N, C-alpha and C positions, 0 to 999 in steps of 0.2 A: 642509409645514414653516409654522409659524406663525408672524405676524411680531409676536408678542405680546414687550417685552422679557421678561419676568419672567411664569414659569410655576408655580405653586404644585401639588407635591405634590399630587395628588389623596387621597379619604379610601381607601384599600383598594388602594393600590397599595405596601403595604412588608408586612411583614409582623402579624400582627398582625387584621387589619383587612382580612380577605378577602371577607367571607362579606358588605360593602356592596355590592360590585360582582361577586358573583357569576349567573351568566347560568344558562342551561341546560348546565351540562359533561358531561350526557349524552347530550347532538347533536349528531354529526356535523358538520362542517361541510365542506357543497361548494360544487363554488366551478362555477359557469355561463359566467363570461367568461372569458379570458383574461386581460387587460388588466387584470381584478381579483383580480390574483394576483402575488403575493411569494415568491423562493424563496432564502433568506438563510441562508449557510455562517454560523458560530460559529467561528471559527481563532482558534489562539494557544497558546502554550506552557502547558503542563501546571499547574494551579492559579491560573492568571490570571485566575479565576471566569467562564467560561464556561455551565457548569452553570447555575452561582445563577443567574445571569444570564435566560437560560431559566426556570427556575422563577419569579421573578418578573414577567417579563412574561405569563407564564401565570396566575399569580395577577392582576396588576394586569387583565387580563381576562377573569376571571371564569372561565376554562377549569378552574380546578385552585380546593378552596377554602381552602388553605394552602399554603407553601411544604413542600418536604422540606428535608430533609436532607442534604448528602456523604455523614458518618461514621454515618449511623445508614441509609446505602443506600435513602435512599425518596421519594430526586432521579427525575425523570419522564425525564429520558433515560437515566439510572447506572441500568438494571432486571439487567444483564447480571451474575449470580454472581462471575466475575472481574473488572467493576470495584467491588462492593461490599469485594470482599476488596481489591482493592489503593487504595480512594477516590480511585479516577484512571477515565476515562475509556479505555476499550478500543475500542467501535463506536461508529459513527454513529446520529444516532436523529433523529427528526421529531417533532414537536412545534407542530401550526397554532393560532394565533388568529386572532381577529377585527379588527381594528380599523377601527372605522365599517364600510364594505362593501366590504372586502379581505380578501383571505384570505392568512395570509401563514404559512410552511413554514420556519421556525427548523430548522434544519439543527445537531444542536450535533453535532460531530467532537470524537478524541480530540487533545489538544497532546502525549502525547509521543510517540517520533521514530518506535520501535516499532509504532506502528501507522497508518506513512503513506498503507498503503493504504483504508482505512476515509478517512483526511480525503479523498482525491483522488474518495473516492468519491462524496465530500458536494459537493465544488466539481464537481463534473460533475454532480451533481444540481440544482447551484445556478445563480444567475443576477446574482448578487453577493455578498461576503465584507466579512462585520464582524469587524475584525480587533480579541481584546478584549487590551486592556493594562495590567496592573495599575498604578493611578497609585502602587505603595507600590514593586514590583521594578523593574529595568528591562528590557530587549527584548533573549531571548535568539538567536545567532546562523541557528538555524533557524526563525525567525520573521524573518527579516531575507529566509533563502532564500527564506522561505516567496512574501513580498510581490514576493520579483522577477520568480517562478515563476509570478503574478498577473497583472503589468508586464504580460506577456509576450505574453498571448492577451488583453489587453487586460480583464480583468475589472473591474467596476467595485467601489469598495469602499470604504467606513469604517470608524476609527478606534473604537472604546469605551474612555475611560476607565475601567476598573472601581476598586470597592473605596474610593471615595469617602471614603466614614465612617471612616475606619482614623484612626489618632493620626500615624499617618507618611508620610503621605498627600499627596502635593507633586503638584501642579497643573501645577504653570509647569514646573517640573523636565521632567514625565513626556511633557508637551508637548513641549520641548526633547528629549529623547531619542527621538519618535519623529519628529520632521522629523529629525532626525540619522542615524535608520537609515532612512525611510521619504521623505527627497524634500522639499521647501520647497513646494510644492502640499499639503500635511494642515495644512490651516488650522483653529482653533477654532471650534467657532458660538455657542457659548455658553459662560460661568466660570461658578465658585462662586459662590451669594452670601454675603452675610456669614450662617458660623454654619453654612453649608451645606445650609441652609432650601430652597436650589429654585437654581437656574438663572437666570442674568443671560443676555440675548442681548446678541451684540455686533453687531449692524447696527444696534440700538436704543439709546438712552439710557437708562440705569437707568429706569426705574415709578418708583421711589421721589424721583428726582432727586437722590439723592444718591452725589459719584461714589466713595465709599468705599467702595462695594460693587462696585464692575468696577473691580478694580487695573490700572491700565494703560489704561485702558478706552480712548481717542483711540488709540493705537497698535497694538493690536489689534485697531479698526474698521478701522484705516487700512489695514494688513498684511491683510484680509479681504477688503475693499471691493478692494485692486488684485490682490488673487491667482482674485477674482472673473471681474470685468474684464477678466483678461490671459487664459481659458476664453473670455470672449465672445465671441458672431459680428458680436457689434454694435462695429465698428470706433472706435466715433465717441466711443464711451463713456470712452475715456481721456481723449481731448482734452477733454470736459465732466468730467470729474471735475479732474483738472489744471488747472482752469478757475476752480477755485472751484463748481461745481451742482454743486449737492445731488441725487442723482439716489434717482428715485423706490424704493422700496424692492420694490414687487410685481416692477420692471426686477431686478430683484437678484435677488430671489429665482428668481425663473423662469432666466436666466442661469445660476445653483448649481446646480440642479435639474437640469438643462440636462449640464450640467459633471460633475457626477455617476456621471448615469445613461449618462453617456459614457468613463466611465474618466479623467478624465485629472482632475479634483478631490476630495479624502478630507476628508469631513469631521469632526470628532472631535468627540463627544460624554462629557463626564462622569459617569457613573452611580453609584449603592450600590443594587445589587440587598437589602440589607438596610436601608433609610431608604425607599426607591423615586423617591429624588433623580434627573431626568435621563430615568426611563421613558419620560412624555407626552414629551421632546423625543425622545427617542431611536426612539419608534415613529409620531411626524411624518412620521421622516427616512423608515424606515421603506418609509410607505405614500406620499410624496409624494419620492423622490429619488430612491428606487433602482428599477431598471430590473422592467418584467415581460416574462414569459418572449415576451411579440409584439416585443419589442424587441431579442434577443438575436437569434445567431443559431445555427440547428440542426446538431448533429454531422450528417457524410458519411453519406451512406448508399450502397449500395452489393446490388448482387443476389447471389443467394447463390453465384452461377458466381466476383463479386470485381469484378465490373462494374462505373465507376460509374455515379450515380443522379443526376438531379436534383435539388436542394437542395431540402429540405421548410421548409413554413414552419407555424409555430406556429397551426393550423387546427385546434380541430374535429371540421372537414368532413372534413378530409385521409385522404390514408392513414395507418394505426395506425401510431403508428415507436416504441417505448416501450425503455425497458433495463432491466436489475436493477441495484442499483446496492448491494444487501446479501441473502446471503441465511442465513434463520436455521430452525432444525429442532425445531420445538415440540414436546413430548412425545402432543398432541392434536389440533393441525393439520398437524401433518405439516414440510411442508417450507415458511417464507410467504417469498416473496419480495417487498422492498421495490421500486415500481420507478416509474423519472421517465417519464412521458407526454410527449413533443416532438412528438408529430402525432397526429392520430383522437383516435378516443373510445374507451376501454374498457370493457367493458358485459360488467357480468353472465350467466353462461351463453353468452358467444361463444364462435366457433370461434376459436384462432391458433396461428400460429407462434412455437416457440424452436430456437434456434439458437444456436450458441456460436462462434467462431473463433480461433483466434492465441494460446490458450494451454495444446497440447500437450505445448511445452518442461517443465510446469509439474503434466503428469500430468492435464492437464483434456483427456481429446483433444473435437478436431472432433463437434458430433452435431446434429441437426436431429432436430426432433419436431411433433406437432401432436396439441396439446391443445384441455380447452376447460377457462372462467375457470369456477368453480363457486360462488366465496365472492371478497368484489371486499369489498375496507375503506381507513377512514383512519386511518391507526396516529396515536396520540399516545405515544412511547412504545412501550412494550409492549406499550400497549392496546390494540385495534382495537374502527374502533365499525362499522357495518357502513355500505356507502353502495351503491346501482344504478349506479355508474357516473365512469367521470371523466375529465375532459375535458383537451382535450392543457394543458403548461403545467403539471399540477397531479402532485403523491405521491400513492401509493397501496402497497398492502400485494393481493397474490395466495395466496391458503392454496392446499398440496394440489396443488402444480404437481409434478411426478414427474420432471422432465427439467429443470429450469431451474438453472439456476448465475451468481452473481455475473459481471455482464459481457456475458454474454448478453440477444438483442435476441427482444423482442416484438414482435410481427409480426402482420398478418389471414391465415390459412389460405391464402385464394385468392390475397394476393397477397404473400409472404415477401417480406423484406431482410435487410439487415443493417446494424447501425448500428456504426462504426470505432470502434472497444475507445481507453479511454483509456491513461491513457501507465502499467503496472503498475510498483512499486519492485521490484528484484528482492532475494530473499529469498541470504543469505550466511552465513547461521551455518550450521554442523549442528547436532542432536541427534540421538543414536542410541537407540531406543525399541528394546522389544519387551518380552510382556509376557507376568505371572508365570509363567504355568503354560499348559499346550500348551490347554484350556478360551480361555483370554486370549488366547491367536495367535489363533484365532476369532473372540471377539468383537470384537477388535485390528480385524482385517481388515474386520468391516462397520461400524463404526464409523470409522472414516477417511476415508470415501469423503464421507460426510458432513460430514466436519468440513471436508473440501478442499474441495467446491463451495459450503463458503460463504465461501470463504477463499482470494478469488487471490493472493496474496500467499503463500499457503503451497506449496511444494514439495514433493511426495512421490517418492524416491527407492528401488532396491529395489537396492544396488548387489549385479552380479555379479559381483565380487571378494570380499568379505568376506561376501557373504549379510546385512549389515543394513540393516536401514527407517531413513531419515535423514526426517528433516524438516527442510526449508531453511525456517528461522524471519528477520525480521530485528531480534533480536534474543533477550535474555533475556526481557523483560516478555510480547513474543510467542510466545513462547514457551510461560513461564509459563500464559498464557492457554487456547494449545490442549490440555497436556497434561488443568488440570482439565477442560474441553469433552471430553474424550475420558474422561474420568473419571467426570464427570456423566451418563456415560452407559455407566455401569456397569465398564467395562473398568479392569482390574486390569494396572500396567502399570510399568516403571523404566526410566530412561534408562541409558546406558554409554558409556565411553570406544567415540569416533569410532573406527576404524580407517583408517589412512591406504592405501590400493591401494598397496601397492610391487609390486614387478618386480623377481626374479631372472634371473642374463644367466647366465654363465659366467668366470671370467677372466683365464682360458687356457686352449691347449688338451689336451682328456683322453681316452682312448679309453676304450671299456665295452663289456663281453662279458654279454650276455644268456642264458642258460640257462635254457628252460623246458621241463622234462624230468621226466615222471608219470604212473606205471605201478601200475594201480588193478585189470586183470581185464577184459577188454575192450580198448574201445578206450581209449589209452592217451592223453598227450600230448606232441609232440615238437616243440620249434624252443630254435635257438640261433642266432644274432645275433651281429656284431660293428661297433661302429661307433666311428666318430671327429667328436669334437663340437669345433668350435671358435670362438668369439666372430665377428658382426659386430656390425659401427658400427652408432650410436645408431640408431632408428626402420629397421631399415630389416626386421625380423622374424622370421622363421623362412626358413630354406631347405633341402631336400631329396635328398642325391642319390645315385642304385643307381650302386655303382664294382664290381658283384659282376662274378665274372671264371668262365666255364666252366659257368652255369648253376646253381653250390649252393643258391641260392635262391629256386626259381622265379618268375614275376616276379607272380602275384597274391599270392606271400607278401610280396616286395618291398611292396607296400603295405595292407598289414597290421602290416609293422613300422613304417611311416611314422603308420601310428594308432593302434601304442602310444606311437608316441614322444610325437604333438602331446595322447593325453588325460595323461603324465606332464608336462608341461609345463604343460598348463591348472591341474594338483593340485599343479606345483612338486615341489622336489628337496630343498629343505635349508628353509625355514620357515615354507611354505605355500602362495606363493603364484606366481602364472604365469608361466613358463619367457618368455623375449622373446631376440630380436634371435641367432640359433645359428642355424649351421651343422648340420647332422648330413650324415655317409657314412655309406653298408652301404657295408664293407669285406668281408665274411665271411660264413658261416653255417653247417647243414647242415639235415638234414631227414629224416621219416623215411617210407616210400610208405603206411604206411597210419597213423600218431599226425602228424600235421602238420596243421594247422589254424591256419584266421584268427587266432581267438581264441587258440592257442600262440602262433603269432608276433607277434600284437598281446601278451601278457604277457612277452615274450623283448625289445620292443622298448621295453616301460616299463622292465623290471630293467637291461635294457643302459642308457637314459637316468640311471638312478640311480645307476649302480657309475659312471660316468663323471662324474657329479655329484663322489663323495666322493675321487674321487680328482686333483680339485681345488681351487681357492675358488670358493666361490659368494659375487658381487658383489650386494648388494640398490640397486636401480633406486627411486629415493624420484619423486610426480610432482611436476613443476614448473608453472605458470602464470604466465597474463602479463596484469597487472596496470594496471589503468588508473586513477590516483586522481586524484580532483579536489577539491580543496581549496582557500581564498584565499589570496595569495600570502603570507601572514603566518605560517601553519604552515607554508610548506614545507621552511624545515628541523631542524623538529623530528619532520617525516615523513621525510622521508629517513633523518636520523640514527637512527630505530625502523626502517626498513627494513634497514638496513645488520647494525640488532640480529639482525632476520628473515632472516639468509642470504640479502638482496633484493640483486640489480644492477639497478641501474636505468640506464636504456638511454637515457632521453631525456626531457627536459620543454619542454612545450608552453602555451604563455599562450594563455588564452582570453580572451575578451569581455568580461569583470564582472566585472575584479582576480583574479584568481584564474587556477593553473596544474594544467595534466594532464599530471599523475607515472608517465610507464611504467615499468615495472620487471618482474622477472621472480624471481619467487619460490618459493617450499617450499608444497607447501600444509598440510604438515602444518603450518607456518609462521598457518597462513590461518584455523583452526579455528574462535578467537576474532575475528580481524580486522579485523568489523564493531563492535563492544564497542569493543575498542582506540583507532579512527582518531575514532569516535564524542565520549570522552572525549578524546583528542588534539587533536582539533581543536574543541573543545566546541562538538560537534553539526554543524557544518556540510563534514565531510568525504567522502567517500565512493568506490565504487569500483566498478569491474566487469574481473571474471578470465576465465580462458576458459584452458581445458587447451593447455599448447603441446609438453612432450617429459616423460619420463622422466630421469632423470638419476642419478649411482653416491651412494649413501648415507655421509656420513661416518662414519667411523669414530666 
């Protein structure tokens, strides 16, 4: 970080002047030393300016010749057709820049809540986070919650105030909002100069000697120095400062950089992607203060059998351990995997092991495969530039891996291992889809696996009761992206209403007479049985009792009657839903010495159950889930009121550590189909919930 007081924006850092700073835009940026690497995730609310900030940094360093446009769909970060259509990021992307001799991998992440999976994948690949906050708008609750997540894992962070050139931009108010949301350790290092022509360093007196160019300069400088001293390991600094001693600027900057890398101090940099103001200062922060991969702890690793291993270090000569953080399907290159290498070196034409665990509940079965790296690339958004190797700490792309999915571990074939997976958000909004024709059903079956392999937040389910193909998504925007990708592969499909898998049961006792007698020359079919049916308590399932007297039906055919009853129970007796919680007693029947058979008595048993159902009332049962909803305290009343309108029963509340509450409730599944969207709207994006099947209960009239 520079000790200069004022840094003028260099020519070429803003739009319209990139040619003067253009480097070799066609060459891949190769890293040889992990200490000369920085992996930084840009996070923040959708529309805060993350993608345009990446564009400005790419243009300022000569990686691109001119900045793209979100409205025109020409930015490096947002090349996905869904991102162009929705005009917001829907996937994470990597854009490397070279600042001096340091390679900085800028990881642009989506800001919309539906794409939390991509956001967490970006944080997994990063060693630090830049929170991009608009100087015009406020800070949404989801960004505040994300700050808390980063705080729990001690991830180093910095705040970038974007859109400084906007007429309604208010630097001071934006800093106050950041401090209220993120804490008192969030302090600006610079303030905008008069006319927003550049930035003025707070630790220095204004370069032109005019105090008006630095509003509230002395107070801001004092707050910053005290904040640095509070995080310093030198216990004498505070006494020296209070004693009136002028502390050396170099010592303050050194302590500042240490505190930032440690994740205990969070600097604020004002910027404008349009004018280039603040970009030099931001690049200095990226390279001088944010940590390299060597300074961060690598994820836990284990053997293929799950037993723990000794932690690995970020060493290019160490054991290979890398992780797939994103997967796409290219029409020419096939499956392309974005990989963060934590240890070792990944080389072209090397033999690797690909292993995945822990996502079987989402349709991603545990798998292991030995493959070979044929092509290795350095990604620049959707563009790929060939590289011979990728060292520990860097990010690369591998094409044509047949089995790799997002979240998989890439290791050496001779020394395979697994990396502990990161926390995946649970998809809780169901979408039912079907092909427009039989041929489209076949195409859908082939394409859905490719889409699911690229998206660990998507869960596939073929419901055994309704036979619907259900896509469990994070929300409407996520569902739209998934459907667009399927249609982009030539699949004609349509969405249909999600059918709640109900159950049927008998409301009272009934008797049934099953007569299956047919004569058509030769051997006929003869089976007669009489049954009694009575309801059981909820959850008791099915019971079958034989009360035949005098051998009216042989034991072999008694079993046949039970098979027929069970078969009819699966098909339903009223609305086509499975029958549960009944007791069937076989009380009588007749056989024929020649024409009776197993098939005949199965048919008779099914007929008897249908006749019994016609003689009594059939009760429909709906599934009820146990739900735990986590919300900030301010929304507890609204959520509980909403639950009562959904026929939910609150069973308890528990206070959490971070001024929040967990609400436990029992809610019918029919009321939860769109709850992921409605809870988000009710709690300003801060509410989340988890659910598990509890039981079936009578459906109200």
